N, C-alpha and C positions, 0 to 999 in steps of 0.2 A: 620346830615343825609340828603341825597339828596332825594327829592321826588317832581320832577317838572312835570307838565302836559306835558311838551315838551318830556319827556321820553316815553310817550304813542306812539308818532310817531317814535321817535328815535329807540325804541326797536323793533317795527315791521319792520322798515327799515333794521335792522340788521338780523332779523329772516326770513323775507319774502321779500328780496330785489326786486325780479322780479315780485311778485304778484301785481295785479292791485289794487291800493288804491282808486282812484277816477275815475269815468266816468262822463264826462260832454259833452253832445252832441256827437260829433265824436271823442273827445279826451279821451285817456286812459293813466293815469299817474301811474307808478309803485311806490312802497313804497320808494325805494332808491332815485328815482328822486324827489319825493315830499319832502323828507327830505332835499335833496340837495338844492332844490328851496327855502325851508324855511330858511335854513342857509344862502343862498345867499341874501335873502331879509333882514335877520337879519343884515348882513354886511352893507346893504344900510341904514338901520335905525340907526346903530351905527355911520355911516358917518354923519348922520343928528343930531347927538348928543344924541341919546337915550341911557340911561344907566340902569343898574339894579336898580329897585325900581321906575323908571319913569312909567308914565301911557300913554298908546297909544290907541286912539280910532280907531275902525274899523267900517266903514260904507260901507258895500259891500253886493251885492245880493248873492243868493245861487249858487256861481260859485267856481271853484277851487282856485280862489284868496282868498277866505275866509280862508280855512285851511292854505294856504301859509302864510297869514298875521298873523293868530292866533298863529300858532306854531313858527313863526319868533319872535313875541313879547315875547312869553314864553321862547324861546331859549336865549334871551338877559337877562333874569331875570327880565324883566319889567312886568307890569300889563296890561292886555288887557281890554278895555272898549268897548264891542260890542254895537253898536248904532242901535236902532229901525229904520228900513228902511222906515217907513212911516211918520217919524217926519218931521215937517217943519224946515226951517233954524234956526229960533229963538229958537225952542225947542232943536235942536241939539246943538246950542250955549250954552244953559243952561247946558246940560250934559258935554260939553267940559270945561266950566268954573268951574262947581261944582267939577268935578273930577280932575281938574288941569292937563289936558292932554297936553303932549308936542307936539304931532303930531297926525293928523287924517289920517288914511289910507282909500282911497276911489278911485273912478273912475267910468267910464261907465255912466249909467243912473243916478247914485246917486252923481256924481262928482260935479255938479253945486250946489246942496244943501250943500255939504261939503265945497266947496270953500266959499260960502256966510257965513256959520257958522264960519269957521276958520278965515275969515277976521274980523268978529265981535269980536273974542276973541284974535286975534293977534298971531295965530300959523300957521304952514304950513301944506299943504296937500301933502301926499306922495302916489304915485301910486305904485302898486306892480310891482317890477322888479326883475328879477332873473339872470341878466347878470354879477353880481359882483362875485368876488372870495368868496366862502362861508366861514363862520366862521369855524375854525377847530373843534369846539365842542360847546355844549350848556353851558351856565352859570349855575352852581349849584344853587339849591333853597332848602330852608328848608321847611318841611311840613306846618309850620304855616305862611310862607310867603304869601303875597297877590298875587293870580294868576289872578283874574278877578273882575271887578265891573260891576254888571248887574243892570240896572235901572228898577224899577217897573213901571207899566203902569201909575201911577199917577192919578187914577180915583177919589181919594179923596183929591187931592191937588197936589203939586209939586212932581215929581218922586223922589224916594229915591234910593240911590245906595247901593245895597246889596253886601257886601264884601265876596268873596269866596276864600278860601285858596287853595294851591296846594293839600293838603290832602283831602279837600272836593271834589275836582274835580277828582282826581286820584281814590280815593276809590269809588266814585259813578260810574265812568266808569268801574272799575273792577267788581263791584257788578252787574251792568247791563249786561256786556258782559258775565260773567261767571255764576253767580247764577241765574239770571232772564231769560236770553235769550239763554244761551248755545251757543253763537256765536263761529264759527270756521272760519279758513281762506277760507273755501269753501262757506261761506254765502255771499249773495249779498243783501244789504240793500238799500231800496229806501228812499232817503233823500228829502222828500217834505217839511218838517218842516223848518221854517226859522232858520238859524244857529245863528242869533243874539239872539234867544230866548233860555232859559235854557234847555228846552226839546230837541230841535233840536241839540243844542251844546253838551250837555252831553250824552244824550241817543243815539242819532243818530251818530254824528261825533266821539266823543271821544270813545264811546263804540265800534263802528265799527273798528276804528283804533287800539284800544287795542287788539282786536282779530285777527288783520291782515286780516279782511274781506274786501269786496269791497263796497264802498259807491257810489251810483248812484245819482247824483244831478240834480235837476230841478229848475230853477229860479222861475217858476210860476206854481202853482197847478191848474189843471182842472181834472175832472173825466175822460174824454176820454184820455187826455194826460198821466195820471197816469196809466190807464189800458194798454196803449200802452207800457209804460216802464216796467210794471209788466210782460208783455208777452215777449217783445223783449229782455230784459236784464235778463230774467230768475230769477226774484227776489225771494228770499227765506223768507225775513222778511220785513214786511211793518210797518212803524210807522206813526201814524196820530192822528188827533183830530176828534171829532164827526162829524163836517161838512164834512170832507174828506170821512168818512165812508158813510155818506148819499149820497155824490156825486157819489161814486163808486157803491153803490147799484142801483142808478138811471141809471148809465152808463151800468151796467150789464143787465138791462132790454132791452137795445137797441143794445148791442154788445155781440155776443155769445162767443167771445174769452175769455180764462181764463189762468192765469199763471200756468205753469206745476209744479213748485217746491215751491210754497208759503206754508211754513210750519207753519208760525206764524204771527199774526198781533198784534200790541200793540196800545192801546188807552190811551190817557192822555190829560191834559190841561183843560178838562171840563168833566162833567158827560156824559157818553154815554148811551142813552136810551136802555134798554134791547131789545126792539123791533128792533132797528137798528142793534144791535149786532147780533141778531138771523138771520136777513135777510142777513147780510154780511157773516156770517159763512155758511149759506146755499148756497148763490150765488157763493162764492169763495172756498168752501170746505176746510176751514181752521179753526183755533182756534183763538179767540180774547182774549187777556189778558189785563185787565184794571188796570192801576196803578194810584198813587196819589202822589202829591208833590207840592212844591212851589219853586220859585226862591231861597228863603231863606233856602231851604233844598237840594240844589245842583243838581237836584231837587227831585230825587226819594226818597220817604219815605216808601210807602207801595205798594204792588203789588200782583196780583193773580198769585202766584208762582206754577209751576208744582210740586214742591216738597211738598208744604204745602196745596195744594188744590186750586181749582178754584170755585168761586161762582158768576155767573153773577149778576149784580146789586150792587156788593160790589167792594171795591178797595183792597181786600185781606188782607194780614198780613204784618207787618213791615219787611223791608229788613234786611239783615245781619248787625248787629252792630247798629241798630236803634230801638228805642222804640216809640210806638204811643199809646196814651191813650185818654180818654174823660174826660174833666174837667168841673166844674161848670162855665157856660158861664157868669154868672152875677158877679162873684168874680174876679175883675181885679187886686186886690192887691196880691192875692195868687193863686197858682195853686192847687185846691182841686180836686183830682181825684174821678171819679164816678164809680159805679159798672157796670158790663156788663148789657146791656139792657136799661141803662139810657141814655137819650139824652143830649148832652152838646157840648162844644167846643173841637175840635180835637187839641191835643197838641203833640209835637214831640221833641225828643232829641236824640243825637247820633253824630257819626262822620260827618254826613252830615249837621249839623247845622252851619249856616253862622257865620262870625266873627262880625256881626253887620252892621248897616247902616253908610255909610261914613259921618263923621263929624256931626252925629245926635245921640248923646247919649240918648236924651229923647225918641226918637222913638225906639231906641234899647231896652231901659229899659222897655218900654211899650209892646214890642213884645216878649221879653224873660223874663219870670217870674219864679223864682225858678228853673232856668236852662231849662225850657220847652218853646218852641216856641208856642205862641198863634196864631193859624193859621187863625182865623176868620171864619172857617168852622164849621158847626154844624154836628155832626155825632153820631153814636151809634155802639157799638161793641157787637156782639152776643156771645153766650156761647162758640162757636167754635173759637173765636178770629178774625172772619172776621169783618172788619171795613166797615160800609156803610156811605157815605157822604149824609146827608139829604139835605143840601143846604148851601149857604153862609149866615152867620149871618146877614149881612146887607140886604139880599134879602127877609128876612122873611116878609110875608104879615099878617097884623093883621086886620081881617075883623070882625067887630061887637064884638070885644073882643076875637075872636078865632084865634089862630095861624095857618097859612097855609103856608106850604113850597112849593114854585113853582115847585121844581123837582118832587114831588109826583104827582102833577097835570100833568106835562109834560110827565111823564112816561105813564100815562093812555092815554092821547091824542095822543101820538106817535103811538098807536095801531089803531087809526082810519084809515080805508083803503084809505081815500082821502087825508090824511095829510102827507106831506113830511117832514116838519120841524115845530117845535113849540117852543115858549118861553113864559113863563108866568110871568107877572109882576103885581104889585099892582098900581092902579090909585086912586088919591084922591076922596073921596066920603063923602058928607056932613052928610049922615045918618049913615054910618057904618065905617067911618074913611078911609078905603080903600076898593076898589072893585077889584075882580079878573078879569084880562084881559088876554086872550090868543091871542098872535100874531101868525098867522098861514100862512104857505106857502103850497099851495096845490100841489099834485102830477100832472104831466102833464096829461091833459085830464079830470081831476076830476072836478065835478061841484057842490060840496057841498057848501051850503051857511051858513051864520053866525048862523041863527036860528036852522038849522039842527045840527050843531056842538054843540050848547048849549044843545039841547035836548039829544043828544047822551051822552054828558058828565054828564048830570043830572042823567042818569040811572046808571052811574058807579062810581060816586063820592058822598061823603057826602054832605048834604045840604049847609054846610058852605064852601065847597071846590070847587064846580064846578064853572067854569067861567060864569058870567052873560054877559060879554062883549067879543066878538070875533072880531078881526081885520084881514081881509084877506090882506096879503101883497105879493109882488112879490119877496121879499128877506128879510132876517134878517141882520141887521148891525153887522159886525163881526170885531174883532180885529185881529192882525196878527197871534195869536196863535189859532184862530178859536173859541174863546169865543164870545158869543153874548154880544154886548155892551148894557146892559140893561138901562143905563142912557139915551143913545140915543134912544133906543126903546120906552122909556116912553114919550119922546118928540114927536115921530112919532105917537104913539097911543093915546096920551092925547088930 
């Protein structure tokens, strides 16, 4: 049976040949032309010796070259290895060496890093070119064949390569496009998310192309720049992470323009404070749906679905074909499921579950127990089946013997009228083990001080929960997917 991720683009090129697939700056590329360009670059890669089953790294910004390269690799029956665009050359070299890539595709501002990394490993760099005679057709692939290897951030050590099959990616794209977002060829999706990341790759690019809709790309996100595109390109669906929602709410205060057709916004990658969700919905007159997943779940696992109900502050219900439950977080040898209302580790199984970590059976065995992926997130499911993510298991703060989850504190502080962004961490404390620290970025023009914020929090949080330490910062350190880098934040605030 053939089920290649390449068919996502191939099918839309056949059904909607003249519709615009990608908008990048002043360039508009139709579906038929984008597929032709992908097959032409696939011919170039074949000339360089790439064959079915080989691995090809892609280190490119959010430009049309990314989908050209991505689908070219898939069309050859090879495996794409998207590379984090902020890595240093030696970090890129680790990915190339570990994944045994045959070629790295790069160019433009990332070309120098790619050249240095490739030289260290002894492979060649290929720039995207579309002037060759295209391949006549894509190489067939089986559902269980390896489509992509996506490397985790490596915050607890060396990055691990999560292996995703064609079935993983195709089904996730279909579920996103049809069940969750109801995308049609008339939709225009804003692609601010980095395409090397699973959220941007699967939910934005693959789902948009599955529906024959239009993807508007921007290499670099800013609030004003995103609002400009929302208005000028008549965007109907916005996908972002919490920091993007914050930036757009701040931009809305200074710019009265609003998109005319924005029917839906999607948040993922990290927890979206309810206060920010409410502000965005009010400012942009739309609905925000929050979802949840990991690279290892292709990535979407649960979602606030229009068919099963929406509840802000939760990540909704499992998507079609997927189960999500809560298990005993202390039992690592077995997956013992808990009742609704009990707090524990979120576990997932279904068609979206990855095929394991590349060349790391021990890590795979630790992550998948009794057929369930142990996510490392603490959550609770209510009587209506809505899943709420409490926090990352590793981010738990233990203050004087009491467990404090940072997200609960962040949700409260996000409602302070002077606070634009907040992240809560635990700092070492001789008396209590850890002390709660709130790292805060103030709204423009606000003049609240540390003591005032502590007093405000004391009135709204339990005695063991409110932060005794507040650090006023000009920014929060962020990773490429918009998550706050808490390890770096602890160094800043400590």
